[in-house]
N, C-alpha and C positions, 0 to 999 in steps of 0.2 A: 504493500500500500504506500509505503514511504517512497519507493522508486517511482510510482505512478505520478505522485505530486512533485517529484524532484525536477522533472523535465517539462517545461511549459513553453508555449509559444510566447515570444516577446510581446509585452503589452505596450511598449513605447511606439513612437511613430517611425522608427528607423526601418528602412527597407534596403534589401540587398539584391544583387543580380541573381535571377533565377537560373539554376543549372540547365533548365530545359529550354526556356524561351529567351533567355539573356536579358529580359527586361528587369529594371530595378523595382521589382514588386514582391520580392520574397520576404516573408516574415519568418525569422529563424527561431529554432528552439533554444531555450536558455536553461542552463544547469543552475538551479537555485542553491544547490549545496556548495558548488565551487565558485559561484557568482561569475560565470563566464558562458559564452556561446558554445554550442556544440559545433562540430565540424560543419563546413558551409553547405553540405548537401542536405542537412536536416532542417526542414522548414516547409512552408506552404505558400505557393504563389497565389496572390489574391486576384489574379486574372483567371477566375474559375471557368468562365465560358471559353476563353481563347486558349488557355494553357492547361489548367487543372493539375499542375505538378504538386505532389505532396509526398514527403517521406518523414515518418516519425521514428524516434529512436527505439520504439518497442517492436515495430513490425519486422525489422531486419536483425534483431538480436543485439543491437548496440547497448541498450540499457542493461541487459542481462550480463554482457561481457564486462562492462565497467564494474558492475556490482561484484562479480566473481573476482576481478583483479584486485578490488579493494579488500577482499577477504583473503588475499594471498594466493589465489589460484592463477594458473598460467593460461588465461583465456585470450584468444585472438579477437581483435575487433573485426567486424565484417568488412570485407573489401567492397569498394564501390567504384563503379565506372560510370561516368556521366553519359547519359543518352539524350542527345539533343534532337529536337525536331528538325526536320529539313528547313534550312533557313529560307525565309520568305524574302523576295526582292525588297530592298529598302525603298520605302515610299519617297517620292520626290517631295521636297519641302514646298510649302505654299508660302509665298512671300507677302509681306505687308504691302498694302497699296502705296505706290510711289507718290501719287498725287496728294494723298492724305499726309504722307511723310513731309512733303515739301511745304505744307501749310504750317508746320511747326518751326520753320526756319526764319523766325521774326520775333518781334515783341520782346527783345532782350532787355529793354528798360523795365519790363515787368518781372524779369527772371531773377528771383531772389538769390540763387546761387551765383549767377554772373555778377550781379550788383555787389554782392558780398566780396567777391574777389577783387573788385575795383576799389571799394571804399570801406568795407567793414571788417575784413580780416585783420589780424595783428600787423601784417606787412602787406598792404595793398599792392596789386600788380598794375603795370602799365596797361592802359586801355588797348594799345596795339597788341601787346602780348596776349591778352585775353581773347581779342578778336581773332588772332591767328589760330589759337587753340580751338575756338568755336568752329572756324572754317575747316580745320584739320579733321576733327571728329564729327562735324556736322551736328553739333549740339543744337537743341531747339527749346521752345517754350510752350507750355500749356497756358493759353491766354484766358480761357473761360472755365466755368464750372467749379466743382469742389476741389480741384487740384490747380486752380489758377495760380500762376506764379512759379509753378514747378518747372524743373529742367527736364528735358528729354535726352536720354542716352541711347542713340540708335545702334543696334548691332548689325553692321553691314558686312557682308561676306567678301571674299576676295574677288568675286565677279560683280561687285557693287549692287547686289540684291539686298534689300532691307529684310532681315530675318525677324527682328523684334525691336520694340521701342520701350525701354524701361522709363518710368516716370518717377522722379524723386522730388520730394519737398524737403527743404532745408530751413533750419532756423538761422538766426543772425550769426551764429558761430560756425555755420556751414556743417552742422551735425544733422543727420537724417531725422525727420519727424513724420515722414509718410512715404510709402512705396506703392507703386501700382504699375500697370502696363497700359499703354495707350489703347490697344485693341479692347481691353476690358472696360476702359472708360467709355469708349465709343459704343460698345455693346450695351452697357447700362443705359446710355442715353436713348438708344433706339427702343429698348425694352420699356423704359419709363414712359415713353410717348406712344407705346403700343404700335410701333411701325416696324415694317419688315427690315431685316438686316440686309445691307448690300451683299451681292453675290460673293465678292472677294472675302468679306468678313465672315460670312457663314461658313465658307470653306476653310478659312484660316483658323477659326476657333475649334474645328473638329480634329486638327492634328495634335498628337500627343506632346511633341517637343517643339517649342517655339524659339527659345534661345539656343539656337543650334550652331552658332559660330562665335568667334571671339569679338569682344569690343575692340574696334580699331583694326580688324582684320583687313579691311579694304586698303590699308596703307602698305601692305606687304609687297604688292606689285610695284607701287610707286617708289619704294625704297628697298630694292631687292637684296642689298648687301649689308644693311645695317644690323647690328646686334639687337636682340629683343629683350625688353624688360617685361616680365609677366607678373601681374598682381591679381588680386581677387576682384575688386570692384572698379567700375568705370571712373568713379570720383578719384580714386588713387592714381589711375592712369593719367587723368587730367592734371593732377598736382605734380606728378612725376615729370610731365612735359613742361609745365610752367617753371619748375625748378632747374631741370637739367637741360632744357632747350629743345627746340624743334629738331626733327630728324633730317634736316636739310643737308648736312654733311654726313658722309658714310660712317664716321666714327660715333655719331650720336645714337642714342637708344631710341627704338620705337616702343612706346609704352602701350601694352595691350592688357586687357582684363578678361578673366574667364567667366565672370558673373557672380559665382558664389563658391563656397568651399568644395562642394561635391562636383563642380563643373570642371575641375582639373582632371580631365579624362582624355583617353586616347582619341576619341572621335573628334575632339577639338584641336588636338595637337598635330594632326596630320598635315595641316597647312604650314607648319613650322619645320617640316623635314629639311635637314641640311643647314639649319640656322643655329646660331649660338644664343642661348636663352638664359638670362639672369633672372632668377625667381625670388620674389619677395612675398612669402606667405604672411597672412595676417597673424597677429599675436593670438595666443590661446593659453589656457591654463596648462602648465606642465609642458608647453611647446608641442602639443599633440598635432596641430595643423602642420607645423614644420616637418615633423617626423613622418606624417602620413603622406605629404606631397613628395618628400624626398624619396620615400620607398616607391611611390608610383613612378617617379621620374626614371628610376633605374630600369623599370620595366619598359617605359616608353623608349628609352635609348636603344634597347634591344630590337624594338619593332620599327624604329625610325632611324635607319642607318645614316651616319654622318651628322646626327643631331646631338648637341651637348647641352645639358641642363646644369647650370652653376647656381648653387643656393647661397643667398646672402643671409647670414645670421646676425646682421647689424641690428635689426629690431629686437631680437632675443637678447642681445647684449645690452642695449640701451634702455630696455623697458623697465619701468618700475612696476610694483605689484598692481597698482591701479590700472595702468595701461593693459597689463596682461589679463586682469579680471574682466575688463571692459572689451577685450578683443580688439584693441586699437590697431590701426593699420599704418602703412608707411605715410599716408597723407596726414594722419594725426601727428606723427613725429615731425614731418617736414613743416607743417603749419606753425610750429613753434619757432622756426628759424626765419631769419631775414633772407629772402631769396637773393637780394642784391649782394650781400656779403658772401653768400654761397656761390654765386656766379663768379665773383672776384677770385675766390679761393680755387674754384675749378679752373679758371683761366691761368692762375699762377702755377698750379700743380695739377695738370690734367690726369685723369685716371689712366693707368697704364694697362692697356688691353692688348696682349700680344697673341696673334694667331699663328700656330705652327702646323705644318702638315707632315704627318709621318710618312716616310717614303714607302714603307711596305703596305700599310693598310689604306693609305690615302684617305684618312678620315681626319676631320678638323678637331683639334684639341685646343681648348681654351686655357691659357695661363693667365690668371688674374692676380695682380698684386693686391694685398689686403688694403681696402680703402675704407676709411671711416670719416667721410666728409663732414658729418655733423659735428664731430669733435673739433675739427679744424676751423669751423666758422665762428666759434665763440671768441670774441675779442679778448685780448689780454687786459688785465686790470688797468695798466698804465694807459693803454690805447683807449680804453673805455672812459677814463677820466678826462683824457684830452678831447674826446668826442663831446662829452658833456659840457666842457668849458667852451668849446667851439660853437656848440648849439646855442648856448646862452648869448654869445656874442652876436650870432646871426639872427636870433630871435628879435633883438632890438631893431635890427635893420628891416626884417620881414614885417614886423608889426605895422609900421607906417605904410609899407606898400600894400599889405593886405587890406588895410582900412581904405586906402585910395581906390584899389580895385573894386572893393565891395560898394563904395560910394558910386563909382562909375557905372557899374552894372545895375544899381538900383535906379539910376536915372536914364537908363537906355532901353529902347524898345528892341526886343529880339525878334528875328524872323521865325515864323512858325514851321517853315519847311526845313528839312535837313540842310546843313551847310558844311562846306569843306574847310577843315582847319589847316591841313597841309596835304602833301601828296599821298600820305599814308593813312590819314584819319578823316573821317566824316562824322560830324556831330548830328545825331538823330533828334535829340531834344535839348536845345540850347540851355533852357532854364535848369533842367536836371543836371546837365553837364557842369554848369557853373557852381551849383550848390554842392554837388558831390566833391568837386576839386577843392572848393573852399573849406569844406568839412575836414578834408585830409590835411591841408596845410595849417589850418588852425589847431588841429589836434597834434601836429608835429612841428610846431613853429620853431624855425631855426635849424631843423634837422635837414642837412643838405642831401640826405638820401632821398627826401621827398621833394627836392627841387623841381623835378619834371612836372609835378602838379601845378606849381606856381608858374613855370614856364609856359604851360598850355594856356593858363588864364591870361598871361601877358600877350601871347599870340592872338587869342580871341579878342582881347581889348584893342590891339592894333588893327585887326581886320574891321571890327565894328566902327572904329574911329575913322578909318579911310572911307568906309561906305556911307557914313552919315554926312 
């Protein structure tokens, strides 16, 4: 009786790959005495109609053999050979409607995440830098409805097909406060109004897997030789690009994201065959995510010849207990650093990435010097004091100019249509542009790191003066 209650189907929400149909729908048996799962073949597939796989530890003698072994008897465990159903042809993916996707590529003045990057994060980014990243990843905005102001992260494959569009709402610190998918939002809208779904959406929602490519995958053809930085979430990929730079030169990283922890899988890694990939797993208690991904990568390398995964334990080393318990990622660590100082340090001492080819195997091997850029960006105490004194001196000069600029703009009529600031920048909303730049220089008065914000207001003042 004790044995019968010892082995039970796992009651958690965890699912594993079924030995028969290969779908991640297997509920495994759990040994309540040893507090561990039974071998992977013992379980029940919850695709009862399509698969109906089930193997319990009582039917093949496993439970009996374990009991006898624990009593000192020499009993062999039952041998098991997987019997898979004939593989069905893989269904072709149904793509997100491209015209609907294009409608997201605007309204950035409403986009909380984007506006935070420009004016509310600890170290605001240049408008041009943020614009370049928006264009690179084709980030968009949800303009209306219950997710208004949210950012859209499109998952676009190597053939430029839109596979899925994740929707994220962020607070003022750019921490997630809501997650959705655009197809789900649109579907709810139609259902709420009792109207029929468009044909593309009806077909799209019926497929099992929608996030079926990497975030940023469309960049692989454009930058065929760049090394890859692989992270979990699209937000982290965006921050990585903002801090380390665009992949315009072949030495720079292309920052890609898998979507979530379980999406670090062979079906998504195929497009990276032959590339050198630097992996930055999110933090987790006891470093479990790092260990799990590292083990998977060894298997991926066997299946993808010429591909190398190099794992960075930088996060694991720098993390404090709070970071680890909250599962913080590379973006959370980077956000605490001033990207300008970071860029300066990278320019002074660039990462040494050397690629060598073995003459016999002709496979690429990556040799990476240990780099800990975050440690290098912290100014020394003496330099810090000099910066403070310098900031105080410039604050006196800036204060007068800020007052003059503010007075000028308060007495000036602004054009309602977008206007060109320079060859690289177009202002969509002049009033918001002025206010956001004023907020930054007032909050950082005298800090020459933020001089570009003052310079942009000077440029705009000169243009408006000439036009009046």
